[in-house]
N, C-alpha and C positions, 0 to 999 in steps of 0.2 A: 931498425927493425922495429923494436915493439913501437916507434909509431905508427909503422904501416901494418902491424898486425892490427893495433886499435881503429884504427880508421877503415880497415878491411872488414872489422867485427861491426863497427857503427855503420857501414854501408848492407852489412847482410841483415842489422836489425829493421834496417829503414826501408829493405825492398820485400822481407819475410813478411808473412800474415800474422799478425800482433792481437790479442786483446787483453783485457782487462779482466782480473775474476769481479766477481759482482761484490765481495765486500770489500777490493781494493778501490771499484767502482763510487762504492758507499761511504768511504773515508774522503773521497775526492768532492763530497756531496752530489754525485751524478746518480742517476737513476736507471738501472735496467730499462729495457723496453716489455718487460713482462708488467700485466695487469696491477693495477694498485687495487688493493680489495679492503673496504671500508666496513669492519662488522659493526652493528647495530646492534642493539640491546631490546629493541622492539619491533615489532612487529609492521608487516608492508601499510601506507594507508593514513599513518599519525603524521601528527606535526612534526615530530624530529625527525621520521624518515623524508618525508616531503621535501624539508630541509636540507638534509642532508644529500639528498636525489640531485636538487635544485644545485646545490654548490658542488658536487661531483659532476656534471655536466658543464658546468664552466672550467672549471682546473682541468678538465679531461683534454677540452677544448685548445686550452689554452697549452698545456704541457705537452701534447699530440700523443696518449696515448690513451689506455681504457682505464678506466675505473668503475670498478663492480663494486657496488651495494650487498650485503650477504646480511639478511635479516636473522635474527639470533634472540629470540625474545625469552623472557622467562629467569625465573632463578635472580629476583630481582640483579639483574644485568650481571650476574654473575659470570654466567655462561661465556657469554660475548667478550665480558673482559678479561676471562682467565684463557681464552684464546688468543688474544692479542698478548698478553703479557709474557706465553710461552712464543711465539712467533720468532722467528727471525728478524733481530734488528736491522734492516737494510731498507727501511722505509714503504716497504711493500704490503706491510699489514698496518693499518692502525685502526684507532679505537673511536666510535662516536661517543663520549665522555658525557654526561648530564649532571644538575645536582642530585640525580639518583645513585650516580658512582657516586657520590659524600656521602649521602642517606647509607647505602649499604656498607659503608668501613663502619657505621654506627651501631648499626642494626643486628648485624650477623656476628657470632661469637667467633667463628670463624670463616676466612677467607683463605681458598688457594693462593692467593698473593698478597701483596703488599700497595695500598691505593696510593700512597704519596711515593714510594720508592721502583715500580714497577713499570712506569709507563713514563716516556718523554713529551711533556705537554708542547702542542704545537698552537694553538690558537682557540681562541672563540669562535664559535660562528653567528649564534645570535642569540636574543634573548626576547621570552614571553612571556606575557603579565598573566598574573593570577585574580579574581575576582573574587567580592562575595556578590550571592547574587540569591535574589527572590523571585519567589512566583509573581506576574502582574496583577494580582490580587492580593497584594500582601497587604496589610495594616502598615507596614515599614517601610512610608517615603523614603528613608534618609537613613545612613550608616548610625546618625547619632541617635536617629529613634530607636536603631535596633539594637546598641548597647545600653541607651538608658534602661529599655525592658529590661534586657540580661542582667542588668545590676539591680533592679528593682525586683525580679525574681528570679533569685538563685536557681538554676539547675533545671530549669522549665524550657528551655529554649534549646532545640536539636539545629544543629548544623552535621550536613552532608559533605562526605567527602568518596573520592575511591578508596578504593583499599587501605586499610593498615602496613603504615610504615611509607605508603605513598609521598611525594612531595606536597599533596594535597592536604593529605591528612595530617602530616606534620605542619604545614604552615598555619592550618587551623587550630592546634595545640599550641604554637607560637602566639598565633593573634590572642588565645586564651589567658595564658600566661603575661603576654603584652600591658593588655588592655582589664586585666583585672577582672576577668568575668567568670563566671559558672554557667558552664553552657555544655552540653552533650554532644561530643566528636560523634556521628554515624556512618561508621564506613559501609559504602555498598560494593559489588562488585565492578562496576566500570561506570562510563561517564552517562550511558543510555539510561540506567537505573539511577542515577542521582538526578537526571531531569526529572523521570516518572514520578521519583518521592516527593520532587519539588511543587510540581505542577500537581500532582496528586493531594496537596497537603499534606503528604508524610513527614514532614519536615518542616523548618520555617524558613531556616537557609541553608547555602550550600557555600563550600567554597573550590574553586575550580579553575582550570586553565581557562582562560576566556576563547580564545582560538576556537577549540570543539565546540562552545557554545554559541557561537558569534552568530551562526543563524537564528538560535532560540533568543536570541537578544534582540536582534536588528527585526523579528518577526515581530515582538511583542507579547510572546509567550512567558519571559522573564526580564526583571532588573536588574541592572549590574549599580550595586549601591555605593561601592568602590574597590579601587583596583591596591595592590600589596607593596607595590614597587614606591621607590622612592620618588616615580614621577607619574604624572597622570597617562592612559596608555592612547596612542595616536589614533586607536581607531573608536576612540568611547573621550575625546576631549573635554567635553561636561562634566563626565564623570570621575569626584575628586578621588583624591588616595586616602587610605586608611588613616595616615599620617597630619594630613587636613582637616580627618572628621573629630581626631579625639588627642586632646594634649599629650594620653598615656601614650601613644603611637606613635609621640615623634622620634624620629630618626628611623623606622622601621622602614625595611627595605628589602622584598621576599619576590625574588622572580624566576621564572624556569629558566635554563641555560641547556645550549649545547655548546659542542666543543672536539675540537681531533687531537689526537694523541699517537702516539709509538710506543713501541715495547720500549723498556729502559734500554743503555747502552747503543743507541740509535746514532752515528755518529753527529754530534753538533752539525756539521754541514750540511746533511740530508735533512735536522728538524729544521733549520734555518729556509732551505731552497723549497720545504713545504710549506712553511710560514709564509716564505713570497709569494707562493701560489693561491693560499687562499687568501692571504691580504688583497694581492689583486682583483682574485673571485670578486669576495666581498662588495669592492668597489665600485664596481661596477653597476649601473642605475638599473639597469634591465634585472638583476638578479635582486637587488633591495628592493623594487617594485615586485617580483617574484614573491620574496620572501613576506614583506608586508601583505600580500594577499592573502597569506598563511596565519597572519598575525605574529608575526617575528619581527623583530627588527635587527636587521643584519650588524651584526658588530665584531669584526676581528680583535685580537690582542696580541702581544708579544708572549714567548716561551714561558719568560718570567712570570708577567702576570698572570697567566692560569694555572701559574703553580701556586698562587699565593691566594686566587679565589678558592682554586680546590681544597687548599689547607681550611683557610678558611671558613668553607662551607662545612667539613668533616667536622669542624669543632662547633659549629655552628649547631647543627642538624644531631648530632652526637649529645649536644646539651639537651636540646629539644626532646630527644628519646627517652632520654634517664630521667628528667622532670616529670615526664606524661607516664612515668612508671610502665612502659614498654616493653615487655620480657624477649630476651636477646633470642634470634632466629640459628 
């Protein structure tokens, strides 16, 4: 009798409509058909925005579902990060992380989230180079010449960057301490203002992400003396690294990066599914070519590697902020 009742019950379950709740699907590594939202802490049109849109388009085609990019710029990326930290941990709300995420952890006295605890890392997306730039008519023909002048004339060299606390600004401060040079780092309100100051002779050099000024370099208005990464930039193979240019900078490796993360407590199966989709997208030759056009080197990582990168960047930039005497905001 019990066996007949069990068989009848199983038959009824097999023929009746059945749906898995969203949370249960997430626990099994599944994603519902709802759109995935990627929250971006920058405005549209920049390198980070273009990168994530290209990756999202490739992922959406592979996954067969919509992926929406939601730009929430401002406040050092805090608004975007907080929105994701407080979102449902079901894999449908993701954060575009950057080294700005790590910088904010050391720059702000109080954050509404914990950078190393409230996110589940998925994968890096890509890296893009920073460069030391001078105007085309500069008397400095090499990084060695610029550094030699700075050492011979303490406090007289001016290096432009974008706003205080930006990756570019802190990279310039790190360059100062690494090379042991006394220069003035002068923040401007954006890349166009930095380029104008360079070309107008208001500053001697600049530290800027290479991608947004590549047209100026290619057109001959600016010259790149060196890149700050461990390897030469693919777009400028003849331009040395800072480490190649000065023994004091041996081991220096500074690059800007982007990555994807989900809210903490997102099921590991969902994180792994998203990781596989990112990895597959970034392996596509056509996407690599697209990102290279933005000055971005497509490069995925494991969730554990991204977690280690973020922790290391938080430690590094917090140290730079402290040594430079930049007050907490």
